[in-house]
mmCIF file as gemmi writes it, N, C-alpha and C atoms, coordinates in Angstrom:
data_model
loop_
_atom_site.group_PDB
_atom_site.id
_atom_site.type_symbol
_atom_site.label_atom_id
_atom_site.label_alt_id
_atom_site.label_comp_id
_atom_site.label_asym_id
_atom_site.label_entity_id
_atom_site.label_seq_id
_atom_site.pdbx_PDB_ins_code
_atom_site.Cartn_x
_atom_site.Cartn_y
_atom_site.Cartn_z
_atom_site.occupancy
_atom_site.B_iso_or_equiv
_atom_site.pdbx_formal_charge
_atom_site.auth_seq_id
_atom_site.auth_asym_id
_atom_site.pdbx_PDB_model_num
ATOM 1 N N . MET Axp A 1 ? 0.562 -1.645 -0.374 1 0 ? 1 A 1
ATOM 2 C CA . MET Axp A 1 ? -0.133 -0.026 0.039 1 0 ? 1 A 1
ATOM 3 C C . MET Axp A 1 ? 0.705 1.064 -0.116 1 0 ? 1 A 1
ATOM 4 N N . ALA Axp A 2 ? 0.828 2.413 -1.239 1 0 ? 2 A 1
ATOM 5 C CA . ALA Axp A 2 ? 1.568 3.402 -1.172 1 0 ? 2 A 1
ATOM 6 C C . ALA Axp A 2 ? 1.041 4.387 -0.182 1 0 ? 2 A 1
ATOM 7 N N . TYR Axp A 3 ? -0.195 4.457 0.378 1 0 ? 3 A 1
ATOM 8 C CA . TYR Axp A 3 ? -1.069 5.413 1.231 1 0 ? 3 A 1
ATOM 9 C C . TYR Axp A 3 ? -2.066 5.189 1.166 1 0 ? 3 A 1
ATOM 10 N N . CYS Axp A 4 ? -2.785 5.648 2.453 1 0 ? 4 A 1
ATOM 11 C CA . CYS Axp A 4 ? -3.975 5.389 3.004 1 0 ? 4 A 1
ATOM 12 C C . CYS Axp A 4 ? -4.597 6.81 3.077 1 0 ? 4 A 1
ATOM 13 N N . HIS Axp A 5 ? -5.833 7.308 1.809 1 0 ? 5 A 1
ATOM 14 C CA . HIS Axp A 5 ? -6.435 8.535 2.111 1 0 ? 5 A 1
ATOM 15 C C . HIS Axp A 5 ? -7.321 8.251 3.265 1 0 ? 5 A 1
ATOM 16 N N . VAL Axp A 6 ? -7.963 9.176 3.991 1 0 ? 6 A 1
ATOM 17 C CA . VAL Axp A 6 ? -9.021 9.459 5.128 1 0 ? 6 A 1
ATOM 18 C C . VAL Axp A 6 ? -9.431 10.773 4.648 1 0 ? 6 A 1
ATOM 19 N N . ALA Axp A 7 ? -10.804 10.583 4.626 1 0 ? 7 A 1
ATOM 20 C CA . ALA Axp A 7 ? -12.006 11.807 4.677 1 0 ? 7 A 1
ATOM 21 C C . ALA Axp A 7 ? -13.191 11.744 5.29 1 0 ? 7 A 1
ATOM 22 N N . GLY Axp A 8 ? -13.828 12.815 5.756 1 0 ? 8 A 1
ATOM 23 C CA . GLY Axp A 8 ? -14.975 12.737 6.314 1 0 ? 8 A 1
ATOM 24 C C . GLY Axp A 8 ? -15.723 12.678 4.995 1 0 ? 8 A 1
ATOM 25 N N . HIS Axp A 9 ? -17.511 12.154 5.851 1 0 ? 9 A 1
ATOM 26 C CA . HIS Axp A 9 ? -18.125 11.594 4.749 1 0 ? 9 A 1
ATOM 27 C C . HIS Axp A 9 ? -19.764 12.694 5.48 1 0 ? 9 A 1
ATOM 28 N N . ALA Axp A 10 ? -20.783 12.255 4.213 1 0 ? 10 A 1
ATOM 29 C CA . ALA Axp A 10 ? -21.998 12.818 4.285 1 0 ? 10 A 1
ATOM 30 C C . ALA Axp A 10 ? -22.663 11.802 3.833 1 0 ? 10 A 1
ATOM 31 N N . ALA Axp A 11 ? -24.025 11.724 4.476 1 0 ? 11 A 1
ATOM 32 C CA . ALA Axp A 11 ? -24.934 10.454 3.956 1 0 ? 11 A 1
ATOM 33 C C . ALA Axp A 11 ? -26.04 11.306 3.112 1 0 ? 11 A 1
ATOM 34 N N . ASP Axp A 12 ? -26.089 10.791 2.042 1 0 ? 12 A 1
ATOM 35 C CA . ASP Axp A 12 ? -27.386 11.314 1.425 1 0 ? 12 A 1
ATOM 36 C C . ASP Axp A 12 ? -28.978 10.991 1.59 1 0 ? 12 A 1
ATOM 37 N N . ALA Axp A 13 ? -30.116 11.096 1.011 1 0 ? 13 A 1
ATOM 38 C CA . ALA Axp A 13 ? -31.068 10.655 1.568 1 0 ? 13 A 1
ATOM 39 C C . ALA Axp A 13 ? -31.523 8.887 1.731 1 0 ? 13 A 1
ATOM 40 N N . THR Axp A 14 ? -30.636 8.266 0.837 1 0 ? 14 A 1
ATOM 41 C CA . THR Axp A 14 ? -31.388 6.891 0.662 1 0 ? 14 A 1
ATOM 42 C C . THR Axp A 14 ? -29.522 6.156 1.969 1 0 ? 14 A 1
ATOM 43 N N . GLY Axp A 15 ? -29.061 7.18 2.542 1 0 ? 15 A 1
ATOM 44 C CA . GLY Axp A 15 ? -27.937 6.581 3.962 1 0 ? 15 A 1
ATOM 45 C C . GLY Axp A 15 ? -26.77 6.458 3.182 1 0 ? 15 A 1
ATOM 46 N N . LEU Axp A 16 ? -26.588 6.251 1.619 1 0 ? 16 A 1
ATOM 47 C CA . LEU Axp A 16 ? -25.415 6.297 1.296 1 0 ? 16 A 1
ATOM 48 C C . LEU Axp A 16 ? -24.307 7.181 1.435 1 0 ? 16 A 1
ATOM 49 N N . LEU Axp A 17 ? -23.17 7.356 2.012 1 0 ? 17 A 1
ATOM 50 C CA . LEU Axp A 17 ? -22.049 7.78 2.436 1 0 ? 17 A 1
ATOM 51 C C . LEU Axp A 17 ? -21.649 8.27 1.172 1 0 ? 17 A 1
ATOM 52 N N . HIS Axp A 18 ? -21.086 9.663 1.243 1 0 ? 18 A 1
ATOM 53 C CA . HIS Axp A 18 ? -20.386 9.856 0.197 1 0 ? 18 A 1
ATOM 54 C C . HIS Axp A 18 ? -19.368 10.707 0.905 1 0 ? 18 A 1
ATOM 55 N N . ASP Axp A 19 ? -17.421 11.202 0.247 1 0 ? 19 A 1
ATOM 56 C CA . ASP Axp A 19 ? -16.467 11.035 0.377 1 0 ? 19 A 1
ATOM 57 C C . ASP Axp A 19 ? -16.745 12.706 0.172 1 0 ? 19 A 1
ATOM 58 N N . THR Axp A 20 ? -16.525 13.265 1.16 1 0 ? 20 A 1
ATOM 59 C CA . THR Axp A 20 ? -16.969 14.746 1.075 1 0 ? 20 A 1
ATOM 60 C C . THR Axp A 20 ? -15.813 15.594 0.704 1 0 ? 20 A 1
ATOM 61 N N . HIS Axp A 21 ? -14.524 15.156 1.588 1 0 ? 21 A 1
ATOM 62 C CA . HIS Axp A 21 ? -13.249 16.016 1.639 1 0 ? 21 A 1
ATOM 63 C C . HIS Axp A 21 ? -13.363 17.45 2.671 1 0 ? 21 A 1
ATOM 64 N N . THR Axp A 22 ? -14.83 17.416 2.669 1 0 ? 22 A 1
ATOM 65 C CA . THR Axp A 22 ? -14.843 19.047 3.329 1 0 ? 22 A 1
ATOM 66 C C . THR Axp A 22 ? -15.781 18.792 5.074 1 0 ? 22 A 1
ATOM 67 N N . ASP Axp A 23 ? -15.969 17.416 5.477 1 0 ? 23 A 1
ATOM 68 C CA . ASP Axp A 23 ? -16.574 16.977 6.8 1 0 ? 23 A 1
ATOM 69 C C . ASP Axp A 23 ? -14.968 16.722 7.614 1 0 ? 23 A 1
ATOM 70 N N . PRO Axp A 24 ? -15.349 16.428 8.667 1 0 ? 24 A 1
ATOM 71 C CA . PRO Axp A 24 ? -14.493 15.691 9.691 1 0 ? 24 A 1
ATOM 72 C C . PRO Axp A 24 ? -14.452 14.597 9.944 1 0 ? 24 A 1
ATOM 73 N N . VAL Axp A 25 ? -13.273 13.937 9.68 1 0 ? 25 A 1
ATOM 74 C CA . VAL Axp A 25 ? -13.269 12.427 9.848 1 0 ? 25 A 1
ATOM 75 C C . VAL Axp A 25 ? -13.966 12.262 11.005 1 0 ? 25 A 1
ATOM 76 N N . PRO Axp A 26 ? -14.901 11.162 10.823 1 0 ? 26 A 1
ATOM 77 C CA . PRO Axp A 26 ? -15.811 10.592 12.074 1 0 ? 26 A 1
ATOM 78 C C . PRO Axp A 26 ? -14.757 9.497 12.582 1 0 ? 26 A 1
ATOM 79 N N . ASP Axp A 27 ? -15.211 8.967 14.232 1 0 ? 27 A 1
ATOM 80 C CA . ASP Axp A 27 ? -14.953 8.2 14.799 1 0 ? 27 A 1
ATOM 81 C C . ASP Axp A 27 ? -14.821 6.563 13.933 1 0 ? 27 A 1
ATOM 82 N N . ALA Axp A 28 ? -15.927 6.789 13.329 1 0 ? 28 A 1
ATOM 83 C CA . ALA Axp A 28 ? -16.02 5.472 12.182 1 0 ? 28 A 1
ATOM 84 C C . ALA Axp A 28 ? -15.01 5.352 11.633 1 0 ? 28 A 1
ATOM 85 N N . VAL Axp A 29 ? -14.112 6.23 10.729 1 0 ? 29 A 1
ATOM 86 C CA . VAL Axp A 29 ? -13.36 6.266 9.905 1 0 ? 29 A 1
ATOM 87 C C . VAL Axp A 29 ? -11.783 6.197 10.406 1 0 ? 29 A 1
ATOM 88 N N . LEU Axp A 30 ? -11.838 6.708 11.602 1 0 ? 30 A 1
ATOM 89 C CA . LEU Axp A 30 ? -10.44 6.154 12.442 1 0 ? 30 A 1
ATOM 90 C C . LEU Axp A 30 ? -10.669 4.785 12.64 1 0 ? 30 A 1
ATOM 91 N N . ALA Axp A 31 ? -11.637 4.029 13.331 1 0 ? 31 A 1
ATOM 92 C CA . ALA Axp A 31 ? -11.504 2.536 13.402 1 0 ? 31 A 1
ATOM 93 C C . ALA Axp A 31 ? -11.431 1.668 12.464 1 0 ? 31 A 1
ATOM 94 N N . LEU Axp A 32 ? -12.07 2.17 11.028 1 0 ? 32 A 1
ATOM 95 C CA . LEU Axp A 32 ? -11.406 1.913 9.972 1 0 ? 32 A 1
ATOM 96 C C . LEU Axp A 32 ? -10.25 1.804 9.838 1 0 ? 32 A 1
ATOM 97 N N . LEU Axp A 33 ? -9.2 2.569 9.793 1 0 ? 33 A 1
ATOM 98 C CA . LEU Axp A 33 ? -8.051 2.937 9.703 1 0 ? 33 A 1
ATOM 99 C C . LEU Axp A 33 ? -7.255 2.175 10.625 1 0 ? 33 A 1
ATOM 100 N N . THR Axp A 34 ? -7.754 2.005 11.894 1 0 ? 34 A 1
ATOM 101 C CA . THR Axp A 34 ? -7.185 1.08 13.133 1 0 ? 34 A 1
ATOM 102 C C . THR Axp A 34 ? -7.004 -0.197 12.472 1 0 ? 34 A 1
ATOM 103 N N . HIS Axp A 35 ? -8.159 -0.575 12.128 1 0 ? 35 A 1
ATOM 104 C CA . HIS Axp A 35 ? -8.306 -2.163 11.741 1 0 ? 35 A 1
ATOM 105 C C . HIS Axp A 35 ? -7.351 -2.243 10.281 1 0 ? 35 A 1
ATOM 106 N N . THR Axp A 36 ? -7.109 -1.49 9.139 1 0 ? 36 A 1
ATOM 107 C CA . THR Axp A 36 ? -6.579 -1.322 8.015 1 0 ? 36 A 1
ATOM 108 C C . THR Axp A 36 ? -4.856 -1.394 8.716 1 0 ? 36 A 1
ATOM 109 N N . VAL Axp A 37 ? -4.732 -0.28 9.336 1 0 ? 37 A 1
ATOM 110 C CA . VAL Axp A 37 ? -3.058 -0.665 9.427 1 0 ? 37 A 1
ATOM 111 C C . VAL Axp A 37 ? -1.996 -1.629 10.448 1 0 ? 37 A 1
ATOM 112 N N . ALA Axp A 38 ? -3.569 -1.88 11.312 1 0 ? 38 A 1
ATOM 113 C CA . ALA Axp A 38 ? -3.055 -3.303 11.729 1 0 ? 38 A 1
ATOM 114 C C . ALA Axp A 38 ? -2.653 -4.421 11.081 1 0 ? 38 A 1
ATOM 115 N N . LEU Axp A 39 ? -3.138 -4.855 9.902 1 0 ? 39 A 1
ATOM 116 C CA . LEU Axp A 39 ? -2.673 -5.399 8.743 1 0 ? 39 A 1
ATOM 117 C C . LEU Axp A 39 ? -1.846 -5.242 8.135 1 0 ? 39 A 1
ATOM 118 N N . LEU Axp A 40 ? -1.11 -4.44 8.407 1 0 ? 40 A 1
ATOM 119 C CA . LEU Axp A 40 ? 0.418 -4.005 7.776 1 0 ? 40 A 1
ATOM 120 C C . LEU Axp A 40 ? 1.329 -4.233 8.177 1 0 ? 40 A 1
ATOM 121 N N . PRO Axp A 41 ? 2.573 -4.561 7.637 1 0 ? 41 A 1
ATOM 122 C CA . PRO Axp A 41 ? 3.422 -4.671 8.437 1 0 ? 41 A 1
ATOM 123 C C . PRO Axp A 41 ? 4.592 -3.363 9.066 1 0 ? 41 A 1
ATOM 124 N N . VAL Axp A 42 ? 4.055 -1.942 8.464 1 0 ? 42 A 1
ATOM 125 C CA . VAL Axp A 42 ? 4.657 -1.283 9.039 1 0 ? 42 A 1
ATOM 126 C C . VAL Axp A 42 ? 3.251 0.187 9.07 1 0 ? 42 A 1
ATOM 127 N N . PRO Axp A 43 ? 3.495 1.267 9.615 1 0 ? 43 A 1
ATOM 128 C CA . PRO Axp A 43 ? 2.542 1.766 9.451 1 0 ? 43 A 1
ATOM 129 C C . PRO Axp A 43 ? 2.588 2.839 8.16 1 0 ? 43 A 1
ATOM 130 N N . THR Axp A 44 ? 1.814 3.058 7.592 1 0 ? 44 A 1
ATOM 131 C CA . THR Axp A 44 ? 1.512 3.325 5.949 1 0 ? 44 A 1
ATOM 132 C C . THR Axp A 44 ? 0.987 5.014 6.251 1 0 ? 44 A 1
ATOM 133 N N . PRO Axp A 45 ? 1.848 5.339 5.314 1 0 ? 45 A 1
ATOM 134 C CA . PRO Axp A 45 ? 1.64 6.658 5.099 1 0 ? 45 A 1
ATOM 135 C C . PRO Axp A 45 ? -0.137 7.294 4.993 1 0 ? 45 A 1
ATOM 136 N N . VAL Axp A 46 ? -0.338 8.554 5.646 1 0 ? 46 A 1
ATOM 137 C CA . VAL Axp A 46 ? -1.793 8.643 5.219 1 0 ? 46 A 1
ATOM 138 C C . VAL Axp A 46 ? -2.196 10.086 5.088 1 0 ? 46 A 1
ATOM 139 N N . MET Axp A 47 ? -2.874 10.094 4.183 1 0 ? 47 A 1
ATOM 140 C CA . MET Axp A 47 ? -3.26 11.675 3.522 1 0 ? 47 A 1
ATOM 141 C C . MET Axp A 47 ? -4.681 11.682 4.076 1 0 ? 47 A 1
ATOM 142 N N . LEU Axp A 48 ? -4.861 13.056 5.231 1 0 ? 48 A 1
ATOM 143 C CA . LEU Axp A 48 ? -6.138 13.89 5.293 1 0 ? 48 A 1
ATOM 144 C C . LEU Axp A 48 ? -6.488 14.414 4.21 1 0 ? 48 A 1
ATOM 145 N N . GLU Axp A 49 ? -7.596 14.641 3.637 1 0 ? 49 A 1
ATOM 146 C CA . GLU Axp A 49 ? -8.38 15.325 2.725 1 0 ? 49 A 1
ATOM 147 C C . GLU Axp A 49 ? -9.403 15.718 3.172 1 0 ? 49 A 1
ATOM 148 N N . ARG Axp A 50 ? -8.813 17.419 2.872 1 0 ? 50 A 1
ATOM 149 C CA . ARG Axp A 50 ? -10.057 18.443 3.382 1 0 ? 50 A 1
ATOM 150 C C . ARG Axp A 50 ? -9.772 19.093 2.123 1 0 ? 50 A 1
ATOM 151 N N . ASP Axp A 51 ? -10.692 19.317 1.353 1 0 ? 51 A 1
ATOM 152 C CA . ASP Axp A 51 ? -10.577 20.839 -0.049 1 0 ? 51 A 1
ATOM 153 C C . ASP Axp A 51 ? -11.586 21.695 0.489 1 0 ? 51 A 1
ATOM 154 N N . GLY Axp A 52 ? -12.285 22.354 1.331 1 0 ? 52 A 1
ATOM 155 C CA . GLY Axp A 52 ? -12.916 23.122 1.697 1 0 ? 52 A 1
ATOM 156 C C . GLY Axp A 52 ? -13.646 23.251 3.021 1 0 ? 52 A 1
ATOM 157 N N . ARG Axp A 53 ? -14.275 23.906 3.092 1 0 ? 53 A 1
ATOM 158 C CA . ARG Axp A 53 ? -15.114 24.063 5.016 1 0 ? 53 A 1
ATOM 159 C C . ARG Axp A 53 ? -14.012 23.978 5.747 1 0 ? 53 A 1
ATOM 160 N N . TYR Axp A 54 ? -12.859 24.498 5.869 1 0 ? 54 A 1
ATOM 161 C CA . TYR Axp A 54 ? -11.732 24.046 6.85 1 0 ? 54 A 1
ATOM 162 C C . TYR Axp A 54 ? -12.236 24.653 8.043 1 0 ? 54 A 1
ATOM 163 N N . PRO Axp A 55 ? -11.715 24.303 9.067 1 0 ? 55 A 1
ATOM 164 C CA . PRO Axp A 55 ? -12.142 24.051 10.548 1 0 ? 55 A 1
ATOM 165 C C . PRO Axp A 55 ? -11.001 25.131 10.846 1 0 ? 55 A 1
ATOM 166 N N . PRO Axp A 56 ? -10.96 25.937 12.21 1 0 ? 56 A 1
ATOM 167 C CA . PRO Axp A 56 ? -9.899 26.719 12.5 1 0 ? 56 A 1
ATOM 168 C C . PRO Axp A 56 ? -8.816 25.851 13.186 1 0 ? 56 A 1
ATOM 169 N N . ALA Axp A 57 ? -7.747 26.495 12.829 1 0 ? 57 A 1
ATOM 170 C CA . ALA Axp A 57 ? -6.135 25.952 13.033 1 0 ? 57 A 1
ATOM 171 C C . ALA Axp A 57 ? -6.316 24.882 14.075 1 0 ? 57 A 1
ATOM 172 N N . ALA Axp A 58 ? -6.844 25.192 15.294 1 0 ? 58 A 1
ATOM 173 C CA . ALA Axp A 58 ? -6.476 23.93 16.114 1 0 ? 58 A 1
ATOM 174 C C . ALA Axp A 58 ? -7.452 22.865 16.073 1 0 ? 58 A 1
ATOM 175 N N . GLU Axp A 59 ? -8.769 23.114 15.651 1 0 ? 59 A 1
ATOM 176 C CA . GLU Axp A 59 ? -9.195 21.532 15.091 1 0 ? 59 A 1
ATOM 177 C C . GLU Axp A 59 ? -8.68 21.212 13.789 1 0 ? 59 A 1
ATOM 178 N N . LEU Axp A 60 ? -8.295 21.65 13.032 1 0 ? 60 A 1
ATOM 179 C CA . LEU Axp A 60 ? -7.366 20.998 11.889 1 0 ? 60 A 1
ATOM 180 C C . LEU Axp A 60 ? -6.127 20.147 12.603 1 0 ? 60 A 1
ATOM 181 N N . ARG Axp A 61 ? -5.427 20.778 13.399 1 0 ? 61 A 1
ATOM 182 C CA . ARG Axp A 61 ? -4.492 20.298 14.351 1 0 ? 61 A 1
ATOM 183 C C . ARG Axp A 61 ? -4.837 18.753 14.957 1 0 ? 61 A 1
ATOM 184 N N . ALA Axp A 62 ? -5.835 18.995 15.81 1 0 ? 62 A 1
ATOM 185 C CA . ALA Axp A 62 ? -6.067 18.134 16.42 1 0 ? 62 A 1
ATOM 186 C C . ALA Axp A 62 ? -6.821 16.777 15.495 1 0 ? 62 A 1
ATOM 187 N N . GLU Axp A 63 ? -7.485 16.979 14.212 1 0 ? 63 A 1
ATOM 188 C CA . GLU Axp A 63 ? -7.468 15.97 13.45 1 0 ? 63 A 1
ATOM 189 C C . GLU Axp A 63 ? -6.466 15.204 12.668 1 0 ? 63 A 1
ATOM 190 N N . LEU Axp A 64 ? -5.581 16.129 12.274 1 0 ? 64 A 1
ATOM 191 C CA . LEU Axp A 64 ? -4.297 15.237 11.8 1 0 ? 64 A 1
ATOM 192 C C . LEU Axp A 64 ? -3.543 14.29 12.74 1 0 ? 64 A 1
ATOM 193 N N . ASP Axp A 65 ? -3.753 15.112 14.437 1 0 ? 65 A 1
ATOM 194 C CA . ASP Axp A 65 ? -3.513 14.62 15.473 1 0 ? 65 A 1
ATOM 195 C C . ASP Axp A 65 ? -3.538 13.207 15.402 1 0 ? 65 A 1
ATOM 196 N N . ALA Axp A 66 ? -5.377 12.878 15.292 1 0 ? 66 A 1
ATOM 197 C CA . ALA Axp A 66 ? -6.225 11.745 15.511 1 0 ? 66 A 1
ATOM 198 C C . ALA Axp A 66 ? -5.471 10.665 14.362 1 0 ? 66 A 1
ATOM 199 N N . VAL Axp A 67 ? -5.434 11.353 12.938 1 0 ? 67 A 1
ATOM 200 C CA . VAL Axp A 67 ? -5.595 10.758 12.314 1 0 ? 67 A 1
ATOM 201 C C . VAL Axp A 67 ? -3.768 9.9 12.091 1 0 ? 67 A 1
ATOM 202 N N . ALA Axp A 68 ? -2.724 10.848 12.794 1 0 ? 68 A 1
ATOM 203 C CA . ALA Axp A 68 ? -1.448 10.289 13.066 1 0 ? 68 A 1
ATOM 204 C C . ALA Axp A 68 ? -1.501 9.222 13.814 1 0 ? 68 A 1
ATOM 205 N N . ALA Axp A 69 ? -1.733 9.785 15.015 1 0 ? 69 A 1
ATOM 206 C CA . ALA Axp A 69 ? -1.709 8.58 16.131 1 0 ? 69 A 1
ATOM 207 C C . ALA Axp A 69 ? -2.469 7.585 15.73 1 0 ? 69 A 1
ATOM 208 N N . THR Axp A 70 ? -3.735 7.544 15.149 1 0 ? 70 A 1
ATOM 209 C CA . THR Axp A 70 ? -4.402 6.024 14.518 1 0 ? 70 A 1
ATOM 210 C C . THR Axp A 70 ? -3.494 5.433 13.701 1 0 ? 70 A 1
ATOM 211 N N . ALA Axp A 71 ? -3.089 6.232 13.106 1 0 ? 71 A 1
ATOM 212 C CA . ALA Axp A 71 ? -2.243 5.408 11.858 1 0 ? 71 A 1
ATOM 213 C C . ALA Axp A 71 ? -0.717 4.96 12.516 1 0 ? 71 A 1
ATOM 214 N N . GLY Axp A 72 ? -0.536 5.317 13.82 1 0 ? 72 A 1
ATOM 215 C CA . GLY Axp A 72 ? 0.615 4.96 14.318 1 0 ? 72 A 1
ATOM 216 C C . GLY Axp A 72 ? 1.661 5.959 13.708 1 0 ? 72 A 1
ATOM 217 N N . HIS Axp A 73 ? 1.813 7.074 13.578 1 0 ? 73 A 1
ATOM 218 C CA . HIS Axp A 73 ? 2.644 7.822 13.2 1 0 ? 73 A 1
ATOM 219 C C . HIS Axp A 73 ? 2.82 9.354 14.338 1 0 ? 73 A 1
ATOM 220 N N . ALA Axp A 74 ? 3.906 10.009 14.399 1 0 ? 74 A 1
ATOM 221 C CA . ALA Axp A 74 ? 4.201 11.133 15.364 1 0 ? 74 A 1
ATOM 222 C C . ALA Axp A 74 ? 3.172 12.103 14.84 1 0 ? 74 A 1
ATOM 223 N N . SER Axp A 75 ? 3.024 13.137 15.657 1 0 ? 75 A 1
ATOM 224 C CA . SER Axp A 75 ? 2.226 14.056 15.161 1 0 ? 75 A 1
ATOM 225 C C . SER Axp A 75 ? 2.59 15.121 13.942 1 0 ? 75 A 1
ATOM 226 N N . PRO Axp A 76 ? 1.633 15.553 12.901 1 0 ? 76 A 1
ATOM 227 C CA . PRO Axp A 76 ? 2.415 16.097 11.82 1 0 ? 76 A 1
ATOM 228 C C . PRO Axp A 76 ? 2.706 17.743 12.378 1 0 ? 76 A 1
ATOM 229 N N . CYS Axp A 77 ? 2.164 17.962 13.149 1 0 ? 77 A 1
ATOM 230 C CA . CYS Axp A 77 ? 1.884 19.68 13.46 1 0 ? 77 A 1
ATOM 231 C C . CYS Axp A 77 ? 3.073 19.777 14.378 1 0 ? 77 A 1
ATOM 232 N N . ARG Axp A 78 ? 3.934 18.536 14.752 1 0 ? 78 A 1
ATOM 233 C CA . ARG Axp A 78 ? 4.755 19.447 15.608 1 0 ? 78 A 1
ATOM 234 C C . ARG Axp A 78 ? 5.787 20.917 15.288 1 0 ? 78 A 1
ATOM 235 N N . THR Axp A 79 ? 6.181 21.555 16.217 1 0 ? 79 A 1
ATOM 236 C CA . THR Axp A 79 ? 7.25 22.367 15.904 1 0 ? 79 A 1
ATOM 237 C C . THR Axp A 79 ? 7.959 23.093 16.988 1 0 ? 79 A 1
ATOM 238 N N . GLY Axp A 80 ? 9.251 23.918 16.393 1 0 ? 80 A 1
ATOM 239 C CA . GLY Axp A 80 ? 10.011 23.659 17.538 1 0 ? 80 A 1
ATOM 240 C C . GLY Axp A 80 ? 11.845 23.347 16.993 1 0 ? 80 A 1
ATOM 241 N N . VAL Axp A 81 ? 12.378 22.507 17.623 1 0 ? 81 A 1
ATOM 242 C CA . VAL Axp A 81 ? 13.318 21.956 17.416 1 0 ? 81 A 1
ATOM 243 C C . VAL Axp A 81 ? 13.058 20.654 16.489 1 0 ? 81 A 1
ATOM 244 N N . ASP Axp A 82 ? 11.866 19.873 16.777 1 0 ? 82 A 1
ATOM 245 C CA . ASP Axp A 82 ? 11.927 18.824 16.143 1 0 ? 82 A 1
ATOM 246 C C . ASP Axp A 82 ? 10.684 18.715 14.749 1 0 ? 82 A 1
ATOM 247 N N . SER Axp A 83 ? 10.734 20.097 14.62 1 0 ? 83 A 1
ATOM 248 C CA . SER Axp A 83 ? 9.92 20.349 13.114 1 0 ? 83 A 1
ATOM 249 C C . SER Axp A 83 ? 10.335 19.606 12.038 1 0 ? 83 A 1
ATOM 250 N N . ARG Axp A 84 ? 11.438 19.329 11.8 1 0 ? 84 A 1
ATOM 251 C CA . ARG Axp A 84 ? 12.18 18.478 10.326 1 0 ? 84 A 1
ATOM 252 C C . ARG Axp A 84 ? 11.124 17.365 10.232 1 0 ? 84 A 1
ATOM 253 N N . HIS Axp A 85 ? 10.915 16.342 11.336 1 0 ? 85 A 1
ATOM 254 C CA . HIS Axp A 85 ? 9.948 15.811 11.496 1 0 ? 85 A 1
ATOM 255 C C . HIS Axp A 85 ? 8.184 15.359 11.355 1 0 ? 85 A 1
ATOM 256 N N . GLY Axp A 86 ? 7.64 16.656 11.253 1 0 ? 86 A 1
ATOM 257 C CA . GLY Axp A 86 ? 6.666 16.925 11.099 1 0 ? 86 A 1
ATOM 258 C C . GLY Axp A 86 ? 6.241 17.824 9.779 1 0 ? 86 A 1
ATOM 259 N N . ALA Axp A 87 ? 4.841 18.14 9.818 1 0 ? 87 A 1
ATOM 260 C CA . ALA Axp A 87 ? 4.595 18.994 8.193 1 0 ? 87 A 1
ATOM 261 C C . ALA Axp A 87 ? 4.664 20.449 8.873 1 0 ? 87 A 1
ATOM 262 N N . GLY Axp A 88 ? 4.869 20.552 9.994 1 0 ? 88 A 1
ATOM 263 C CA . GLY Axp A 88 ? 4.734 22.377 10.638 1 0 ? 88 A 1
ATOM 264 C C . GLY Axp A 88 ? 3.603 22.748 10.945 1 0 ? 88 A 1
ATOM 265 N N . PRO Axp A 89 ? 3.732 24.265 11.099 1 0 ? 89 A 1
ATOM 266 C CA . PRO Axp A 89 ? 2.57 24.49 11.583 1 0 ? 89 A 1
ATOM 267 C C . PRO Axp A 89 ? 1.542 24.451 10.479 1 0 ? 89 A 1
ATOM 268 N N . VAL Axp A 90 ? 0.04 24.6 11.047 1 0 ? 90 A 1
ATOM 269 C CA . VAL Axp A 90 ? -1.276 24.032 10.215 1 0 ? 90 A 1
ATOM 270 C C . VAL Axp A 90 ? -1.591 25.178 9.876 1 0 ? 90 A 1
ATOM 271 N N . THR Axp A 91 ? -1.945 26.371 8.627 1 0 ? 91 A 1
ATOM 272 C CA . THR Axp A 91 ? -2.799 27.199 8.87 1 0 ? 91 A 1
ATOM 273 C C . THR Axp A 91 ? -3.539 26.896 7.588 1 0 ? 91 A 1
ATOM 274 N N . ALA Axp A 92 ? -4.832 27.38 7.981 1 0 ? 92 A 1
ATOM 275 C CA . ALA Axp A 92 ? -5.698 27.453 6.521 1 0 ? 92 A 1
ATOM 276 C C . ALA Axp A 92 ? -5.489 28.28 5.134 1 0 ? 92 A 1
ATOM 277 N N . PRO Axp A 93 ? -5.746 28.238 4.107 1 0 ? 93 A 1
ATOM 278 C CA . PRO Axp A 93 ? -5.735 28.819 2.939 1 0 ? 93 A 1
ATOM 279 C C . PRO Axp A 93 ? -6.004 30.006 3.125 1 0 ? 93 A 1
ATOM 280 N N . ALA Axp A 94 ? -5.679 31.729 2.375 1 0 ? 94 A 1
ATOM 281 C CA . ALA Axp A 94 ? -5.932 32.587 2.428 1 0 ? 94 A 1
ATOM 282 C C . ALA Axp A 94 ? -7.241 33.067 2.4 1 0 ? 94 A 1
ATOM 283 N N . ALA Axp A 95 ? -7.934 32.489 1.204 1 0 ? 95 A 1
ATOM 284 C CA . ALA Axp A 95 ? -8.946 32.523 0.854 1 0 ? 95 A 1
ATOM 285 C C . ALA Axp A 95 ? -10.15 32.002 1.825 1 0 ? 95 A 1
ATOM 286 N N . ASP Axp A 96 ? -9.623 30.797 2.847 1 0 ? 96 A 1
ATOM 287 C CA . ASP Axp A 96 ? -10.405 30.696 3.813 1 0 ? 96 A 1
ATOM 288 C C . ASP Axp A 96 ? -10.477 31.647 5.294 1 0 ? 96 A 1
ATOM 289 N N . ARG Axp A 97 ? -9.419 32.309 5.659 1 0 ? 97 A 1
ATOM 290 C CA . ARG Axp A 97 ? -9.407 32.963 6.491 1 0 ? 97 A 1
ATOM 291 C C . ARG Axp A 97 ? -10.031 34.281 6.471 1 0 ? 97 A 1
ATOM 292 N N . THR Axp A 98 ? -10.501 34.504 5.197 1 0 ? 98 A 1
ATOM 293 C CA . THR Axp A 98 ? -11.163 35.721 4.785 1 0 ? 98 A 1
ATOM 294 C C . THR Axp A 98 ? -12.571 35.417 4.726 1 0 ? 98 A 1
ATOM 295 N N . GLY Axp A 99 ? -13.116 34.092 4.982 1 0 ? 99 A 1
ATOM 296 C CA . GLY Axp A 99 ? -14.404 34.055 4.61 1 0 ? 99 A 1
ATOM 297 C C . GLY Axp A 99 ? -14.744 33.449 3.864 1 0 ? 99 A 1
ATOM 298 N N . THR Axp A 100 ? -13.931 33.242 2.387 1 0 ? 100 A 1
ATOM 299 C CA . THR Axp A 100 ? -14.874 32.912 1.346 1 0 ? 100 A 1
ATOM 300 C C . THR Axp A 100 ? -13.904 31.77 0.692 1 0 ? 100 A 1
ATOM 301 N N . THR Axp A 101 ? -14.734 31.065 -0.255 1 0 ? 101 A 1
ATOM 302 C CA . THR Axp A 101 ? -13.878 29.803 -0.14 1 0 ? 101 A 1
ATOM 303 C C . THR Axp A 101 ? -13.92 29.435 -2.038 1 0 ? 101 A 1
């Protein structure tokens, strides 16, 4: 497995779940990620898909931390001396900070 994509979802009128990239990753998806990584010999890279409706930076950091921890990785949001091991600070795109997307 090259990497695992995780994203939030929303249900349509029939109950079918759609990968939205705009909703937070729910506990059920984290549980599926836990099951998936348990089957692999080493932790796989994981990509959080968020393409819009970005939450405040603190909420996004918490979501990234939860996904990373579930997948067996260190926090991607560490800063300071060890920041070379993570993605660094998380900020919303400029358009989102102004209230437009």
